[in-house]
DSSP file (Angstrom, degrees, kcal/mol; ACC not computed):
  #  RESIDUE AA STRUCTURE BP1 BP2  ACC     N-H-->O    O-->H-N    N-H-->O    O-->H-N    TCO  KAPPA ALPHA  PHI   PSI    X-CA   Y-CA   Z-CA
    1    1 A M     >        0   0    0      0, 0.0     4,-1.5     0, 0.0     0, 0.0   0.000 360.0 360.0 360.0 -39.8   98.2   71.7  119.8
    2    2 A R  H  >  +     0   0    0      1,-0.2     4,-2.1     2,-0.2     5,-0.2   0.906 360.0  56.1 -62.9 -40.3   98.1   75.5  120.6
    3    3 A F  H  > S+     0   0    0      1,-0.2     4,-2.2     2,-0.2    -1,-0.2   0.897 104.3  53.1 -57.9 -41.4   97.4   74.7  124.3
    4    4 A L  H  > S+     0   0    0      1,-0.2     4,-2.4     2,-0.2    -1,-0.2   0.870 106.1  53.5 -63.1 -38.7  100.5   72.5  124.4
    5    5 A K  H  X S+     0   0    0     -4,-1.5     4,-2.7     2,-0.2    -1,-0.2   0.923 109.6  47.9 -61.5 -45.2  102.6   75.4  123.1
    6    6 A Y  H  X S+     0   0    0     -4,-2.1     4,-2.5     2,-0.2    -2,-0.2   0.888 111.5  49.6 -65.7 -39.4  101.3   77.7  125.8
    7    7 A V  H  X S+     0   0    0     -4,-2.2     4,-2.5     2,-0.2    -1,-0.2   0.930 111.9  48.9 -63.6 -44.5  102.0   75.1  128.5
    8    8 A F  H  X S+     0   0    0     -4,-2.4     4,-2.3     1,-0.2    -2,-0.2   0.922 112.5  47.2 -61.8 -45.6  105.5   74.6  127.2
    9    9 A V  H  X S+     0   0    0     -4,-2.7     4,-2.3     1,-0.2    -1,-0.2   0.897 112.1  51.4 -63.1 -41.2  106.2   78.3  127.1
   10   10 A G  H  X S+     0   0    0     -4,-2.5     4,-2.4     2,-0.2    -2,-0.2   0.907 109.4  49.3 -62.7 -43.3  104.8   78.7  130.6
   11   11 A V  H  X S+     0   0    0     -4,-2.5     4,-2.4     2,-0.2    -2,-0.2   0.912 111.2  49.8 -63.7 -43.3  107.0   75.9  132.0
   12   12 A L  H  X S+     0   0    0     -4,-2.3     4,-2.5     2,-0.2    -2,-0.2   0.907 110.4  50.6 -61.8 -41.5  110.1   77.5  130.4
   13   13 A L  H  X S+     0   0    0     -4,-2.3     4,-2.6     2,-0.2    -2,-0.2   0.927 110.9  48.0 -62.3 -45.9  109.2   80.9  131.9
   14   14 A L  H  X S+     0   0    0     -4,-2.4     4,-2.5     1,-0.2     5,-0.2   0.899 111.5  50.9 -62.2 -40.7  108.8   79.4  135.3
   15   15 A F  H  X S+     0   0    0     -4,-2.4     4,-2.3     2,-0.2    -2,-0.2   0.938 111.6  47.2 -61.5 -46.8  112.1   77.5  135.0
   16   16 A F  H  X S+     0   0    0     -4,-2.5     4,-2.3     1,-0.2    -2,-0.2   0.911 112.8  48.8 -61.9 -44.2  113.9   80.7  133.9
   17   17 A I  H  X S+     0   0    0     -4,-2.6     4,-2.1     1,-0.2    -1,-0.2   0.913 112.7  47.2 -64.0 -43.4  112.4   82.7  136.8
   18   18 A S  H  X S+     0   0    0     -4,-2.5     4,-1.8     2,-0.2    -1,-0.2   0.880 112.1  50.4 -68.4 -36.6  113.2   80.1  139.4
   19   19 A F  H  X S+     0   0    0     -4,-2.3     4,-1.9    -5,-0.2    -2,-0.2   0.920 110.7  49.0 -65.8 -44.1  116.8   79.8  138.1
   20   20 A T  H  X S+     0   0    0     -4,-2.3     4,-1.9     1,-0.2    -2,-0.2   0.895 109.8  52.2 -62.7 -41.4  117.3   83.5  138.2
   21   21 A G  H  X S+     0   0    0     -4,-2.1     4,-2.0     1,-0.2    -1,-0.2   0.879 107.5  52.2 -62.7 -39.1  116.0   83.8  141.7
   22   22 A E  H  X S+     0   0    0     -4,-1.8     4,-2.3     1,-0.2    -1,-0.2   0.917 107.8  51.2 -65.2 -42.9  118.4   81.1  142.9
   23   23 A Q  H  X S+     0   0    0     -4,-1.9     4,-2.2     1,-0.2    -1,-0.2   0.897 109.3  50.8 -61.6 -40.8  121.4   82.9  141.4
   24   24 A T  H  X S+     0   0    0     -4,-1.9     4,-1.2     1,-0.2    -1,-0.2   0.914 110.8  48.3 -63.9 -43.0  120.4   86.1  143.2
   25   25 A A  H  X S+     0   0    0     -4,-2.0     4,-0.7     1,-0.2    -2,-0.2   0.903 111.5  50.1 -65.3 -41.0  120.1   84.4  146.5
   26   26 A R  H >X S+     0   0    0     -4,-2.3     3,-0.9     1,-0.2     4,-0.8   0.913 108.5  50.7 -65.4 -42.7  123.4   82.6  146.2
   27   27 A S  H 3< S+     0   0    0     -4,-2.2    -1,-0.2     1,-0.2     3,-0.2   0.765 101.6  62.6 -70.6 -23.1  125.4   85.7  145.3
   28   28 A S  H 3< S+     0   0    0     -4,-1.2    -1,-0.2     1,-0.2    -2,-0.2   0.760  96.7  58.4 -73.5 -22.8  124.0   87.7  148.2
   29   29 A E  H << S-     0   0    0     -3,-0.9    -1,-0.2    -4,-0.7    -2,-0.2   0.823  89.9-148.6 -78.6 -30.9  125.6   85.3  150.8
   30   30 A G  S  < S+     0   0    0     -4,-0.8    -3,-0.1    -3,-0.2   120,-0.1   0.558  70.1  97.3  79.2   8.8  129.1   85.8  149.6
   31   31 A L        +     0   0    0     -5,-0.4     2,-0.3     6,-0.1    -4,-0.1   0.157  60.9  94.6-115.2  19.4  130.4   82.3  150.4
   32   32 A F  S >  S-     0   0    0     -6,-0.2     3,-2.4     4,-0.1   118,-0.4  -0.762  88.7 -81.8-110.0 156.3  130.1   80.7  147.0
   33   33 A E  T 3  S+     0   0    0     -2,-0.3   118,-0.2     1,-0.3     3,-0.1  -0.274 118.3  26.4 -54.7 135.1  132.6   80.3  144.2
   34   34 A G  T 3  S+     0   0    0    116,-3.1    -1,-0.3     1,-0.4     2,-0.2   0.168  97.3 112.1  94.6 -17.2  132.8   83.5  142.2
   35   35 A N  S <  S-     0   0    0     -3,-2.4   115,-3.0   115,-0.2    -1,-0.4  -0.585  78.7-103.6 -85.6 150.6  131.7   85.7  145.0
   36   36 A K  B     -A  149   0A   0    113,-0.3   113,-0.3    -2,-0.2    -4,-0.1  -0.572  45.7-111.7 -67.4 132.2  134.0   88.2  146.7
   37   37 A A        -     0   0    0    111,-2.7    -6,-0.1    -2,-0.3     3,-0.1  -0.403  34.3-101.2 -67.8 141.0  135.1   86.8  150.0
   38   38 A P        -     0   0    0      0, 0.0    -1,-0.1     0, 0.0    13,-0.1  -0.326  49.8 -93.3 -58.8 144.9  133.7   88.5  153.1
   39   39 A E        -     0   0    0     -3,-0.1     2,-0.5    11,-0.0    11,-0.0  -0.275  36.5-154.8 -63.0 144.3  136.3   90.8  154.7
   40   40 A I        +     0   0    0     -3,-0.1    11,-1.2     2,-0.0     2,-0.4  -0.989  17.6 170.3-121.8 128.1  138.4   89.4  157.5
   41   41 A S  E     +B   50   0B   0     -2,-0.5     2,-0.4     9,-0.2     9,-0.2  -0.922   6.5 164.4-140.7 113.5  140.0   91.7  160.0
   42   42 A V  E     -B   49   0B   0      7,-1.7     7,-3.1    -2,-0.4     2,-0.5  -0.996  19.3-160.2-132.6 131.9  141.6   90.2  163.1
   43   43 A D  E     +B   48   0B   0     -2,-0.4    79,-0.3     5,-0.2     2,-0.3  -0.952  30.7 139.5-108.2 129.0  144.0   91.8  165.6
   44   44 A D  E >   -B   47   0B   0      3,-2.6     3,-1.1    -2,-0.5    77,-0.1  -0.855  67.7 -76.3-149.8-170.4  146.2   89.6  167.7
   45   45 A L  T 3  S+     0   0    0     -2,-0.3     3,-0.1     1,-0.3    74,-0.1   0.768 125.0  59.3 -66.5 -25.0  149.7   89.4  169.1
   46   46 A S  T 3  S-     0   0    0      1,-0.3     2,-0.3    72,-0.1    -1,-0.3   0.728 119.9 -98.4 -74.3 -21.2  151.0   88.3  165.7
   47   47 A G  E <   -B   44   0B   0     -3,-1.1    -3,-2.6     2,-0.0     2,-0.5  -0.974  55.1 -38.7 138.7-155.1  149.8   91.5  164.1
   48   48 A K  E     -B   43   0B   0     -2,-0.3     2,-0.5    -5,-0.2    -5,-0.2  -0.935  43.6-152.5-115.6 133.2  146.8   92.6  162.1
   49   49 A L  E     +B   42   0B   0     -7,-3.1    -7,-1.7    -2,-0.5     2,-0.4  -0.915  23.5 161.0-105.9 124.7  145.1   90.4  159.5
   50   50 A N  E >   -B   41   0B   0     -2,-0.5     3,-1.9    -9,-0.2     4,-0.2  -0.950  34.0-146.0-142.9 120.8  143.3   92.2  156.7
   51   51 A L  G >  S+     0   0    0    -11,-1.2     3,-2.1    -2,-0.4     4,-0.2   0.797  95.6  69.9 -58.2 -29.9  142.5   90.4  153.4
   52   52 A K  G >  S+     0   0    0      1,-0.3     3,-1.2   -12,-0.2    -1,-0.3   0.772  86.5  68.1 -60.9 -24.4  142.9   93.6  151.4
   53   53 A D  G <  S+     0   0    0     -3,-1.9    -1,-0.3     1,-0.2    -2,-0.2   0.645  98.2  52.5 -68.5 -13.3  146.7   93.4  152.2
   54   54 A F  G X  S+     0   0    0     -3,-2.1     3,-1.8    -4,-0.2    -1,-0.2   0.344  72.3 134.7-107.4   5.2  146.9   90.4  149.9
   55   55 A E  T <   +     0   0    0     -3,-1.2    92,-0.2     1,-0.3    91,-0.1  -0.295  66.8  39.8 -57.8 139.3  145.3   91.6  146.7
   56   56 A G  T 3  S+     0   0    0     90,-2.7     2,-0.3     1,-0.3    -1,-0.3   0.293 109.3  72.5  99.8  -7.5  147.4   90.7  143.7
   57   57 A R  S <  S-     0   0    0     -3,-1.8    -1,-0.3    89,-0.3     2,-0.2  -0.934  89.3-102.0-131.5 157.5  148.2   87.2  145.1
   58   58 A Y  E     -c   90   0C   0     31,-2.7    33,-2.6    -2,-0.3     2,-0.4  -0.568  40.4-154.4 -69.9 143.9  146.2   84.0  145.6
   59   59 A V  E     -cD  91 144C   0     85,-1.8    85,-3.2    -2,-0.2     2,-0.7  -0.988  11.9-158.0-128.7 127.7  145.2   83.7  149.3
   60   60 A L  E     -cD  92 143C   0     31,-3.2    33,-2.7    -2,-0.4     2,-0.6  -0.917  14.4-166.7-100.8 114.4  144.5   80.5  151.1
   61   61 A V  E     -cD  93 142C   0     81,-3.1    81,-2.9    -2,-0.7     2,-0.4  -0.909   6.6-174.5-106.0 123.0  142.3   81.3  154.1
   62   62 A N  E     -cD  94 141C   0     31,-2.6    33,-2.8    -2,-0.6     2,-0.4  -0.964  11.6-159.8-123.3 133.5  142.0   78.5  156.6
   63   63 A F  E     +c   95   0C   0     77,-2.4     2,-0.3    -2,-0.4    33,-0.2  -0.918  30.3 141.5-109.9 136.0  139.8   78.4  159.8
   64   64 A W  E     -c   96   0C   0     31,-2.3    33,-2.1    -2,-0.4     2,-0.3  -0.942  33.3-150.7-159.0 175.3  140.7   75.9  162.5
   65   65 A A    >   -     0   0    0      3,-0.4     3,-1.5    -2,-0.3     7,-0.4  -0.959  28.7-123.6-155.9 147.5  141.0   75.2  166.2
   66   66 A A  T 3  S+     0   0    0     -2,-0.3     6,-0.1     1,-0.3    -1,-0.1   0.819 111.3  59.5 -62.7 -31.0  143.2   72.9  168.2
   67   67 A Y  T 3  S+     0   0    0      1,-0.2     2,-0.8    -3,-0.1    -1,-0.3   0.591  93.5  72.2 -76.1  -8.8  140.2   71.1  169.7
   68   68 A D    <>  -     0   0    0     -3,-1.5     4,-2.3     1,-0.2    -3,-0.4  -0.869  68.3-167.3-108.5  98.5  139.1   70.1  166.2
   69   69 A A  H  > S+     0   0    0     -2,-0.8     4,-2.6     1,-0.2     5,-0.2   0.859  83.7  51.9 -56.7 -42.4  141.6   67.4  165.1
   70   70 A R  H  > S+     0   0    0      1,-0.2     4,-2.2     2,-0.2    -1,-0.2   0.925 112.1  45.0 -63.4 -44.9  140.5   67.4  161.4
   71   71 A S  H  > S+     0   0    0     -3,-0.2     4,-2.1     2,-0.2    -1,-0.2   0.877 113.4  51.0 -68.4 -35.9  140.9   71.2  161.0
   72   72 A R  H  X S+     0   0    0     -4,-2.3     4,-2.0    -7,-0.4    -2,-0.2   0.929 110.7  48.3 -65.8 -44.5  144.2   71.2  162.9
   73   73 A E  H  X S+     0   0    0     -4,-2.6     4,-2.5     1,-0.2    -2,-0.2   0.906 111.4  50.4 -61.3 -42.1  145.5   68.4  160.6
   74   74 A N  H  X S+     0   0    0     -4,-2.2     4,-2.8     1,-0.2     5,-0.2   0.879 107.0  55.3 -64.6 -37.3  144.3   70.3  157.5
   75   75 A N  H  X S+     0   0    0     -4,-2.1     4,-2.2     2,-0.2    -1,-0.2   0.923 111.2  43.5 -60.4 -45.6  146.1   73.5  158.8
   76   76 A V  H  X S+     0   0    0     -4,-2.0     4,-2.5     2,-0.2    -2,-0.2   0.928 114.9  48.9 -66.6 -46.0  149.4   71.7  159.0
   77   77 A S  H  X S+     0   0    0     -4,-2.5     4,-1.9     1,-0.2    -2,-0.2   0.919 112.9  47.3 -61.8 -44.3  149.0   69.9  155.7
   78   78 A L  H  X S+     0   0    0     -4,-2.8     4,-2.8     2,-0.2     5,-0.2   0.921 111.3  51.2 -63.3 -43.4  148.1   73.2  153.9
   79   79 A W  H  X S+     0   0    0     -4,-2.2     4,-2.0    -5,-0.2    -2,-0.2   0.923 109.7  49.9 -60.3 -44.5  151.0   75.0  155.5
   80   80 A N  H  X S+     0   0    0     -4,-2.5     4,-0.5     1,-0.2    -1,-0.2   0.859 113.6  46.5 -63.0 -35.3  153.4   72.3  154.4
   81   81 A E  H >< S+     0   0    0     -4,-1.9     3,-1.0    -5,-0.2     4,-0.4   0.904 110.2  51.7 -73.0 -42.1  152.1   72.5  150.8
   82   82 A V  H >< S+     0   0    0     -4,-2.8     3,-1.6     1,-0.3    -2,-0.2   0.844  99.7  64.8 -64.9 -33.2  152.1   76.3  150.7
   83   83 A K  H 3< S+     0   0    0     -4,-2.0    -1,-0.3     1,-0.3    -2,-0.2   0.805  99.1  54.7 -58.4 -28.3  155.8   76.3  151.8
   84   84 A K  T << S+     0   0    0     -3,-1.0     2,-0.3    -4,-0.5    -1,-0.3   0.595  99.8  76.9 -80.9 -11.7  156.6   74.5  148.5
   85   85 A I  S <  S-     0   0    0     -3,-1.6     2,-0.2    -4,-0.4     5,-0.0  -0.699  99.6 -87.5-103.2 152.1  154.9   77.2  146.4
   86   86 A N    >>  -     0   0    0     -2,-0.3     4,-1.9     1,-0.2     3,-1.3  -0.386  31.9-147.5 -57.7 119.8  156.3   80.6  145.6
   87   87 A K  T 34 S+     0   0    0      1,-0.3    -1,-0.2     2,-0.2    -3,-0.0   0.712  96.2  63.0 -67.0 -20.4  155.3   83.0  148.4
   88   88 A K  T 34 S+     0   0    0      1,-0.2    -1,-0.3   -31,-0.0     3,-0.1   0.753 110.9  39.4 -72.7 -22.5  155.0   85.9  146.0
   89   89 A E  T <4 S+     0   0    0     -3,-1.3   -31,-2.7     1,-0.3     2,-0.4   0.834 123.4  30.1 -93.4 -38.9  152.2   84.0  144.2
   90   90 A V  E  <  -c   58   0C   0     -4,-1.9     2,-0.4   -33,-0.2    -1,-0.3  -0.982  59.5-170.4-131.6 132.3  150.3   82.4  147.2
   91   91 A A  E     -c   59   0C   0    -33,-2.6   -31,-3.2    -2,-0.4     2,-0.4  -0.932   9.5-154.9-116.2 144.6  149.8   83.6  150.7
   92   92 A M  E     +c   60   0C   0     -2,-0.4     2,-0.4   -33,-0.2   -31,-0.2  -0.974  12.3 178.3-119.8 134.0  148.3   81.5  153.5
   93   93 A V  E     -c   61   0C   0    -33,-2.7   -31,-2.6    -2,-0.4     2,-0.4  -1.000   7.6-164.9-131.6 137.1  146.5   82.9  156.5
   94   94 A S  E     -ce  62 118C   0     23,-2.8    25,-2.8    -2,-0.4     2,-0.5  -0.958   5.1-157.6-123.5 140.1  144.9   80.8  159.2
   95   95 A V  E     -ce  63 119C   0    -33,-2.8   -31,-2.3    -2,-0.4     2,-0.4  -0.973   9.9-154.5-119.9 123.3  142.5   81.9  161.9
   96   96 A S  E     -ce  64 120C   0     23,-3.3    25,-2.7    -2,-0.5   -31,-0.2  -0.768  11.9-166.8 -97.9 140.5  142.2   79.9  165.1
   97   97 A F        +     0   0    0    -33,-2.1    28,-0.3    -2,-0.4   -32,-0.1  -0.078  35.5 148.9-112.8  30.2  139.0   79.9  167.2
   98   98 A D        -     0   0    0    -34,-0.2    26,-0.2     1,-0.1     3,-0.1  -0.268  53.2-127.6 -63.0 153.1  140.6   78.3  170.2
   99   99 A K  S    S+     0   0    0      1,-0.1     2,-0.4    25,-0.1    -1,-0.1   0.800  93.4  42.3 -73.8 -28.9  139.1   79.2  173.6
  100  100 A F     >  -     0   0    0      1,-0.1     4,-1.8    24,-0.0     3,-0.4  -0.973  68.9-145.8-125.8 132.6  142.5   80.1  175.1
  101  101 A E  H  > S+     0   0    0     -2,-0.4     4,-2.8     1,-0.2     5,-0.2   0.841 101.2  60.3 -62.5 -33.8  145.3   82.0  173.4
  102  102 A S  H  > S+     0   0    0      2,-0.2     4,-2.3     1,-0.2    -1,-0.2   0.878 104.1  49.9 -63.3 -37.0  147.9   79.9  175.2
  103  103 A V  H  > S+     0   0    0     -3,-0.4     4,-2.4     2,-0.2    -1,-0.2   0.928 111.4  49.3 -65.3 -44.9  146.5   76.7  173.6
  104  104 A F  H  X S+     0   0    0     -4,-1.8     4,-2.3     2,-0.2    -2,-0.2   0.944 112.3  47.2 -57.4 -50.7  146.7   78.4  170.2
  105  105 A E  H  X S+     0   0    0     -4,-2.8     4,-1.9     1,-0.2    -2,-0.2   0.907 113.9  46.5 -62.2 -44.0  150.3   79.6  170.7
  106  106 A E  H  X S+     0   0    0     -4,-2.3     4,-2.9     2,-0.2    -1,-0.2   0.888 111.2  52.4 -66.3 -39.1  151.5   76.2  171.9
  107  107 A T  H  X S+     0   0    0     -4,-2.4     4,-2.6     2,-0.2    -2,-0.2   0.920 108.6  49.8 -63.7 -43.9  149.7   74.3  169.1
  108  108 A V  H  X>S+     0   0    0     -4,-2.3     5,-1.9     2,-0.2     4,-0.6   0.904 113.4  47.0 -61.9 -41.6  151.3   76.5  166.4
  109  109 A K  H ><5S+     0   0    0     -4,-1.9     3,-0.9     2,-0.2    -2,-0.2   0.944 113.6  47.1 -64.2 -48.5  154.8   75.9  168.0
  110  110 A I  H 3<5S+     0   0    0     -4,-2.9    -2,-0.2     1,-0.3    -1,-0.2   0.890 112.1  50.3 -61.2 -40.2  154.2   72.1  168.3
  111  111 A D  H 3<5S-     0   0    0     -4,-2.6    -1,-0.3    -5,-0.2    -2,-0.2   0.590 107.7-127.8 -77.4  -9.4  152.9   72.0  164.7
  112  112 A G  T <<5 +     0   0    0     -3,-0.9     2,-0.3    -4,-0.6    -3,-0.2   0.856  52.1 155.4  69.5  36.6  156.0   73.9  163.4
  113  113 A I      < -     0   0    0     -5,-1.9     2,-0.3    -6,-0.1    -1,-0.2  -0.750  54.9 -99.0-100.2 143.8  154.0   76.5  161.5
  114  114 A D    >   -     0   0    0     -2,-0.3     3,-1.7     1,-0.2     4,-0.3  -0.438  31.2-148.1 -59.0 117.1  155.2   80.0  160.7
  115  115 A Q  G >  S+     0   0    0     -2,-0.3     3,-1.0     1,-0.3    -1,-0.2   0.708  90.0  69.7 -66.6 -20.4  153.6   82.1  163.4
  116  116 A T  G 3  S+     0   0    0      1,-0.2    -1,-0.3     3,-0.0    -2,-0.1   0.647  99.7  49.5 -73.7 -11.8  153.3   85.2  161.1
  117  117 A T  G <  S+     0   0    0     -3,-1.7   -23,-2.8   -24,-0.1     2,-0.4   0.452  98.0  83.6-100.9  -2.5  150.6   83.4  159.1
  118  118 A Q  E <   -e   94   0C   0     -3,-1.0     2,-0.3    -4,-0.3   -23,-0.2  -0.863  56.2-174.6-109.4 133.6  148.5   82.3  162.1
  119  119 A F  E     -e   95   0C   0    -25,-2.8   -23,-3.3    -2,-0.4     2,-0.5  -0.942  15.6-141.1-129.7 149.7  146.0   84.5  163.8
  120  120 A Y  E     -e   96   0C   0     -2,-0.3     2,-0.9   -25,-0.2   -23,-0.2  -0.938   4.6-151.0-115.0 123.2  143.9   84.1  166.9
  121  121 A E    >   -     0   0    0    -25,-2.7     3,-1.9    -2,-0.5     6,-0.1  -0.822  10.3-162.2 -93.0 103.7  140.3   85.2  167.1
  122  122 A A  T 3  S+     0   0    0     -2,-0.9    -1,-0.2   -79,-0.3   -21,-0.1   0.772  86.5  56.3 -60.9 -30.1  139.9   86.0  170.8
  123  123 A K  T >  S-     0   0    0      1,-0.2     3,-2.1    -3,-0.1    -1,-0.3   0.530  88.5-172.9 -82.1  -4.2  136.1   86.0  170.7
  124  124 A G  G X   -     0   0    0     -3,-1.9     3,-1.8     1,-0.3     6,-0.4  -0.159  64.6  -2.9  53.7-133.9  136.2   82.4  169.3
  125  125 A E  G 3  S+     0   0    0    -28,-0.3    -1,-0.3     1,-0.3    -2,-0.1   0.573 131.9  63.0 -69.6  -8.8  132.9   81.0  168.2
  126  126 A N  G <  S+     0   0    0     -3,-2.1    -1,-0.3     4,-0.1    -2,-0.2   0.395  82.5 110.1 -93.1   2.1  131.1   84.2  169.4
  127  127 A S  S <> S-     0   0    0     -3,-1.8     4,-1.5    -4,-0.1     5,-0.1  -0.352  77.0-124.0 -79.7 158.0  132.9   86.4  166.9
  128  128 A E  H  > S+     0   0    0      1,-0.2     4,-3.4     2,-0.2     5,-0.2   0.859 112.5  58.8 -64.2 -36.4  131.4   88.1  163.9
  129  129 A L  H  > S+     0   0    0      2,-0.2     4,-2.2     1,-0.2    -1,-0.2   0.913 103.0  51.6 -60.8 -43.7  134.0   86.4  161.7
  130  130 A F  H  4>S+     0   0    0     -6,-0.4     5,-2.4     1,-0.2     6,-0.4   0.907 116.3  41.0 -58.9 -43.5  132.8   82.9  162.9
  131  131 A K  H ><5S+     0   0    0     -4,-1.5     3,-1.5     3,-0.2    -2,-0.2   0.909 111.1  55.9 -71.6 -43.1  129.2   83.9  162.0
  132  132 A K  H 3<5S+     0   0    0     -4,-3.4    -2,-0.2     1,-0.3    -1,-0.2   0.870 113.6  40.7 -59.2 -39.4  130.1   85.7  158.8
  133  133 A Y  T 3<5S-     0   0    0     -4,-2.2    -1,-0.3    -5,-0.2    -2,-0.2   0.284 108.1-126.3 -94.2   9.8  131.8   82.6  157.4
  134  134 A Q  T X 5 +     0   0    0     -3,-1.5     3,-1.3     1,-0.1    -3,-0.2   0.871  48.8 161.8  50.2  47.4  129.1   80.2  158.8
  135  135 A L  G > < +     0   0    0     -5,-2.4     3,-2.0     1,-0.3    -1,-0.1   0.529  54.5  85.1 -79.1  -5.7  131.7   78.1  160.7
  136  136 A Q  G 3  S+     0   0    0     -6,-0.4    -1,-0.3     1,-0.3     3,-0.1   0.719  86.1  60.2 -64.5 -17.5  129.1   76.6  163.0
  137  137 A K  G <  S-     0   0    0     -3,-1.3    -1,-0.3     1,-0.3    -2,-0.2   0.464 130.9 -67.9 -85.2  -2.5  128.7   74.1  160.1
  138  138 A G    <   -     0   0    0     -3,-2.0    -1,-0.3     2,-0.0    -2,-0.1  -0.234  56.5 -74.8 126.8 145.7  132.3   73.2  160.4
  139  139 A F        +     0   0    0     -3,-0.1     2,-0.3    -2,-0.1   -75,-0.1  -0.377  59.1 160.6 -66.4 147.2  135.8   74.7  160.0
  140  140 A T        -     0   0    0     -2,-0.1   -77,-2.4   -76,-0.0     2,-0.3  -0.881  30.9-119.5-153.8-177.3  136.9   75.0  156.4
  141  141 A S  E     -D   62   0C   0     -2,-0.3    13,-2.8   -79,-0.2    14,-0.6  -0.949  14.8-154.7-134.8 155.8  139.3   76.7  154.0
  142  142 A Y  E     -DF  61 153C   0    -81,-2.9   -81,-3.1    -2,-0.3     2,-0.6  -0.988   8.1-148.2-131.1 139.0  138.9   79.0  151.0
  143  143 A L  E     -DF  60 152C   0      9,-2.5     8,-3.6    -2,-0.4     9,-1.4  -0.949  21.7-163.3-105.0 123.1  141.2   79.7  148.1
  144  144 A L  E     -DF  59 150C   0    -85,-3.2   -85,-1.8    -2,-0.6     6,-0.2  -0.824  12.7-128.5-107.3 144.0  140.8   83.3  146.8
  145  145 A D    >   -     0   0    0      4,-3.0     3,-1.8    -2,-0.4   -88,-0.2  -0.144  43.9 -83.0 -78.7-176.1  142.0   84.6  143.5
  146  146 A K  T 3  S+     0   0    0      1,-0.3   -90,-2.7   -90,-0.2   -89,-0.3   0.649 130.9  49.0 -67.7 -14.4  144.1   87.7  143.1
  147  147 A S  T 3  S-     0   0    0    -92,-0.2    -1,-0.3   -91,-0.1   -92,-0.1   0.379 122.8-100.6-103.7   3.0  141.1   90.0  143.3
  148  148 A G  S <  S+     0   0    0     -3,-1.8  -111,-2.7     1,-0.3     2,-0.3   0.570  75.3 139.6  92.3   9.9  139.7   88.3  146.4
  149  149 A K  B     -A   36   0A   0   -113,-0.3    -4,-3.0     1,-0.1     2,-0.5  -0.636  60.3-104.3 -87.2 147.7  137.0   86.2  144.8
  150  150 A I  E     +F  144   0C   0   -115,-3.0  -116,-3.1  -118,-0.4    -6,-0.2  -0.567  38.0 173.4 -74.8 121.2  136.4   82.7  146.0
  151  151 A L  E     -     0   0C   0     -8,-3.6     2,-0.3    -2,-0.5    -7,-0.2   0.801  68.1  -4.4 -91.4 -37.8  137.9   80.0  143.7
  152  152 A A  E     -F  143   0C   0     -9,-1.4    -9,-2.5  -120,-0.1    -1,-0.4  -0.995  55.9-147.4-157.6 152.0  137.2   77.0  145.9
  153  153 A K  E    S+F  142   0C   0     -2,-0.3   -11,-0.2   -11,-0.2  -120,-0.0  -0.913  81.2  29.9-119.4 148.7  135.9   76.0  149.4
  154  154 A G  S    S-     0   0    0    -13,-2.8    -1,-0.2    -2,-0.3   -12,-0.2   0.895  79.6-174.6  72.7  40.2  137.1   73.1  151.4
  155  155 A V        -     0   0    0    -14,-0.6     2,-0.3    -3,-0.2    -1,-0.2  -0.449   5.5-172.9 -73.3 138.8  140.6   73.2  150.0
  156  156 A H    >>  -     0   0    0     -2,-0.2     3,-1.2   -79,-0.1     4,-1.0  -0.877  39.1-106.3-126.4 161.3  143.0   70.4  151.1
  157  157 A A  H 3> S+     0   0    0     -2,-0.3     4,-0.6     1,-0.3     3,-0.5   0.845 116.7  61.2 -55.1 -36.2  146.7   70.0  150.4
  158  158 A E  H 34 S+     0   0    0      1,-0.2    -1,-0.3     2,-0.1     4,-0.2   0.799 114.8  31.0 -65.1 -29.5  146.0   67.3  147.9
  159  159 A N  H <> S+     0   0    0     -3,-1.2     4,-2.1     2,-0.1    -1,-0.2   0.424  92.4  94.0-111.0   2.8  144.0   69.6  145.6
  160  160 A L  H  X S+     0   0    0     -4,-1.0     4,-2.0    -3,-0.5     5,-0.2   0.943  87.4  46.0 -61.8 -50.8  145.7   72.9  146.2
  161  161 A R  H  X S+     0   0    0     -4,-0.6     4,-1.4     1,-0.2    -1,-0.2   0.881 112.1  52.1 -62.6 -38.3  148.1   72.8  143.3
  162  162 A T  H  > S+     0   0    0     -4,-0.2     4,-1.1     1,-0.2     3,-0.3   0.922 109.4  49.7 -62.9 -43.8  145.4   71.6  140.9
  163  163 A L  H  < S+     0   0    0     -4,-2.1     3,-0.3     1,-0.2    -2,-0.2   0.868 108.8  52.8 -63.6 -37.0  143.2   74.5  141.9
  164  164 A L  H  < S+     0   0    0     -4,-2.0    -1,-0.2     1,-0.2    -2,-0.2   0.790 105.6  54.5 -70.5 -27.4  146.1   77.0  141.4
  165  165 A R  H  <        0   0    0     -4,-1.4    -1,-0.2    -3,-0.3    -2,-0.2   0.753 360.0 360.0 -76.2 -24.9  146.7   75.7  137.8
  166  166 A N     <        0   0    0     -4,-1.1    -1,-0.2    -3,-0.3    -2,-0.2   0.471 360.0 360.0 -83.1 360.0  143.1   76.2  136.8
């Protein structure tokens, strides 16, 4: 019976140690809910994008490219949804990784999106931003809270309002 107690205590200890190790690994990457979002700094013709400028508001960060139909559609849907929400409460910024700036500019015009919320990363898929946000796994969006922590990843227009209420 004593042997069984020691085995049980040992198993609990191993479980606790492995759980703690997993939490440490997750928080170091910075792309999980509850982590501070990695800094974004992009200069383009629209201006300069810096996430620190949006502290105090929710920020919807969307990554996309015209050549990726799903990400482009999500960009338009999110923009249309954000337009319905108080801009003092929520800001949306989108970063395009198109290969040519002219394609980016024409796409934004055709899609009818406010150009001041759209930014172009000239280095495209070779940029540090692309690597930092691990976008080789696919374009996505993040909802950040008022302090810059990630509330949700993979945000779509259908779930944006629900996420903001929580």
